[in-house]
Residue, then its C-alpha position, 0 to 999 in steps of 0.5 A: m497505451m494503444f488501449f486507451y487511447e481507443v477507448i478514448g476515441i471511441l467516448f469523445s466520439n460519443l459524446s460530440i455524436k449524442s451530446e449537443a454540446n458545443d465543443s468546448q464543453c466536450g472539451i472539459i467532459f472528455r478533459i474531467l474522463v481523462e483525468r478520472f482514468f488517470r487517476s483510477f489507473k494510479i490507484c491501481r498500480m499503487k496499491t498493485d506495488f504495495d501488494k507487491m513490496s509487502y509480498a517482498f517483504a514477507l520473503s526477505i524476512i522468511r529468509t531472515h528467520e530460516n537464518l535465525k533458526t538456524r543459530k536456535l532463535f525459534e522465539l525471536g525469529g518466530q515473533l519477527l515471521r509473525s509481525g513481517t507477514a502479517i503486513g501484506a495478510l493484512y493489506s489482503e484482507t483490506k481487499y473484501a472490508q465491509s465497509r470505510p470503516d472496517f478498512i480503515s481498521k486492517l490497514s492500522i492493524a498492518r500498519k503496528e504488525c510492521n511497526e513490530c516488525l521494526y522493533w524486533l530488528n531493531l532487536l536483532h540487529d541490535s544483539d547483533f543476530i542480522s548483518t547491518e546489511d540485511y537489516n540495512q535493507l530490511h528497515q528501509n523497506g520497512i519505514s517504506l511499508l511503514k509510511i504508505l500505509t500511512t498515508m493510506i489510512r488517513t487519506s481514508q480516513s478523511k474520505l470517511t470523515g471529511s477533513t484533511p489528511s494532514n490533520l489527522h494522526k500523524t505516525 
């Protein structure tokens, strides 16, 4: 945090020295710089948090798959494994999207995989192949990922079309 204050101090002193603007204009410029910094910091942190969440979710799915393999549930376990680990992999691909529509497309596919994973979790739980405790944890995390993906898609679509996120498709 000290680094942040040093950078802001340097920016502010440069504004004061190089600008012929009055104090109130420098204050406004300073406020805008601070707001932009925190906005970009928040977005970066949110992306990092989603990376960590989707990775942890994938690890939990892998452990669940291993438990299902011991019960000879290869097909259902494989479906769960593919859809549950694809979420983070697809999100990782968004970092190198070639355009905003490509970014949205990759996020949309990740959301579909997340929804499919929730379907397999429900099926495995309702057929008593996953304990209620494991199911509740996985289902809650899956729903969280789904909501975050939906929010990211809506926000990206609104930036693309210039409309507000509330006008876009809801999940």
